Every structure is written in C-alpha cells, then in structure tokens.
N, C-alpha and C positions, 0 to 999 in steps of 0.2 A: 629516067636514069637507067643505066644498064649495069647495075652492080650485082645482079643476081648470079649465083652459082647454080648448077643443076640441083633440082629438088631431091631431097632424100626422105624416105619414109612417108610418102604422101598419105595423108589422112584427111577425111572430111572434118569439118568442125563447126573460126577463130576459134579561110580558106585562103591569080594564081597564075599560068604565065601571067595573066592579067585578071585577077579576081576583080569584080567590080568593086571600086574602092569601098568600098563598104568594109598458097600456094595452093592447089586444087586436088580434089579426090581422084583416085585412080580411074583413068579412062575418061575424065571429064573433057568436054569440048570447049571451044572458045565461047565467050559470052555471046548471047544471042542479040544483045542490043546493038544498034548502029552507033558507032563512035566516030568522032572527028579528032584523032590523036594529034598532039603537037609533034610527036615523033612518027615519021613515016614508017609504016609496017609494024608499029607497036600493037601488041595484043595483050589483054589482061592475063597475067600469069596464074590467076585463080578466078573461078567463076564469079561474075559480078553479082553482088547482093543489092537489092533495091529496097528503098524505104516503103512503108514502115518496116524497120528491121525486126525480124522475129527469129527465134532459135531454129524453127523448122525450115526456114528458107535462107539461112545465113551460111555463107561459105568461108571457111578459114583454113589456113595451112601454116606451115613453118618452112623456113629455108635458111641457108647460110649465105650471107652476103660477103662480098669481097671489099677490101678497103677502098676508099676513094677520097681524093683531095677535092675540096670545094671552097668556093668563095661565098661570103655571106655578109649580111647586115644584121646587126643586133636590133631587136624591136622590143620595146617595153609597153605594157598596157593591155587593153582589152584584146583578147585573141581574135575576136570577130573582125578586127580591123587590120590584122597582120598582113593579109594578102595585098593590101595597097602598096606595101613596100617592095613587092617584086618588080614592079615597073621601074622603080628607082635603082634596084639592084642590077637589073639587066642593062639599063642605060649607063650606069657607072662602069660596069664590067666592059662594056663596049668602048667607052671613052678611054679606059685604061689599057685597052688592047689585050685583055686577058684571053687565054686560049680555052674557051668552053668546049667540053667534050661534045662532039656531034651526037645527035640523038639523045640529048639530055632534057629532062623535064624539071621545072623548078619545084622546090619543096619548102616545107617549113618544119622546123624542129621546135617542139614545145617542152619546156623544162619544168613547168609548174602545174599543179592541180588547181584550176580556178575555184574549186570548192574546198580547198584546203585551208582557207582562212587568210591567205596572203592578200593584201590590198590589190585591187585590179590594176592600179597604176604601176605595181611592181612585178607583174607577171612577165617572165622572160621568154623570149622566142628568138629564133633566127630564121631568116629567109635565105635560101641558098641555091646554088646550082653547081654541078660538078665541073671541075676544070682538069686539064690534062696532067698537071703536076703542080706542086706547091710553087707559087710565084709571089714575087714582091707585089704588094698592093698598097694603095693609099686610102686614107680615110675618105668616106665612111665605111669602106669595105674592110673585112678581115679575111683571113685564110686559115683553114683547119683541115683535118682529115677525119672521115668517118671510118671507124674501125671495122675490120672483118668480124662478124658476129652472127649469132643465131637470133632470128627474129620470128615472131608470129605475124602474119599479115592477112589482109583482106582487101578486096577492091569493092568500092561502094559507089553507087550512082546518086545523083541529086545535087542540089546546090552545095558548094564546097563548105560553107560554114556549118552545114548540117552533118558533116561526116562524123563529128564527135558523138552523134547519137548511136553510132555502131560500136563505140568503145566497150560498153558493158558486155556485149556478146563476144568481142575479141578477148577481153579479159577472162571471160568464162572459159573459152577454149584454152587460153594460156594456163588457167588453173587446172584444167582437166589433164594437162600434160605434166603437172607437178612443177611448173615454172613460175618464176616471179619476175616482175619488171626490172630491167637492168640498164636504164638509160632513157633519154628523152624520146617521146613519141615523134615519129616522122610521118608527115603526110606529103605524098607526091602527087602533083596535079597534072594528069596526063592529057586532058582535053581542054582546048582553048574555050573559055566561056564567052563566046561571041554573043551579040545582042539577039541573034536568032537561034542560038543553040538551045534545044529543049533541055530542061533540067535532067531528064532521064538519060541524056547522052553525056553528061559530065561524069568523069571517072576519076576518083581519088583512091590511091593506094595507101593504106595505113600500115605502118610497120612499127612493132613494139619490140625493142631488144629484150632478151630474156636470159635468165640463168636458172639453174636448179634451185628450187626453194630450200632454204636451210631447214633442217629437222631439229 
C-alpha cells in the first residue's frame, strides 16, 4: 500500500497476495535482504527485522498514515487460515471491475486477540486491498475506509503466519512511547510467496494504531 505520510520524529525502537492456503532510525539504510516485492520499486520503510525476534535486533518506528478506501472480505475463524481468502478477494474485485490503486499490496486486519478467550471460530478479520475511491460492491465484498491515524510499525521477514511473533516487541516499543492500542492490527504482505521464494525474503509490514494512554 502507499498510505504513508512522511515520517516524523524518527526513533529506533517497535498471513497473502497469495499466502499458501494455509518507520526507521535516523540515517538508516534500506534493508540488506533481497526482496521480490509485489509492488515495483517498493522498499521497506523501516529496517527489516529477522526471526528469531530479539529486542537488540528489532527495528520499530511510528508514522502518520493517510486515509484510504479499501475493498474487503470478512473472515471468521483461525487467523492462520486468513490468507487463503486473499485469492478470492482479488478474483472478486477483478470480476466486479473495481479500481484497485496501482502499487497496492494486500493486507489483513485482525480485530481480536486469539489469547483473549474468544472461541477460535469467532475470531474476526478482514482481508483487503486499497481502491481508488468508495465504490458500490456486491457480496461477498464490502467497502470501507482506513482512517488517517498514528501507528507504530515494523517490517519483519519470514513465513507470514509467523509475523505475530514480532508483536510483543512492537507492543514494547508502543509502551515506551506512552501509547496504547487504538484499533485492529494490520499486516501488509509486500512480497509474493512463490514456491521458490526463500522465507527470509518474505516481508510483512505490521501496523498498530495508537493513542496516548489514559492516565
């Protein structure tokens, strides 16, 4: 996706297009890994962190995003299976003639904490991709807007279902800024997971909306 505004106050810190069915410190350079981006010319906006994720080698930042319209499909159930819906989403969007924004990557929005006690069958997620403007859609698609907001984010490598292993460090960074979570976690999948793509070249960008923690 291309929703980022210029970064402010840079500080060090924090599955797709077709998952198998199953912001950066001052002076930082582009990630050294070789990537195969879905979007031509895309480069990680924050240095890529690699598993196993450790505080001393984890890179996080914050930024302000701009609003964006997107088309989506609702998905219920095990989050590990969410990525399989992206193929259906893109096929439906194409059949309905929707105007997807050029240079957009598919993403997932996760609304529930799998460890929070809710039955797995009731976990809510959306798979989506940015569109040029709000447009009329037909089931099973829906349309909505992502708000302009402040987020903490990180780019992580590895199999997309493993991106959640980086969440604790991202939340740690969020806490260090005096912020609390303020919306669903978004994972953007920037590299096509082809059969010959090394796991180290898969890049997921994690964004967590934040607000100032109440005192």
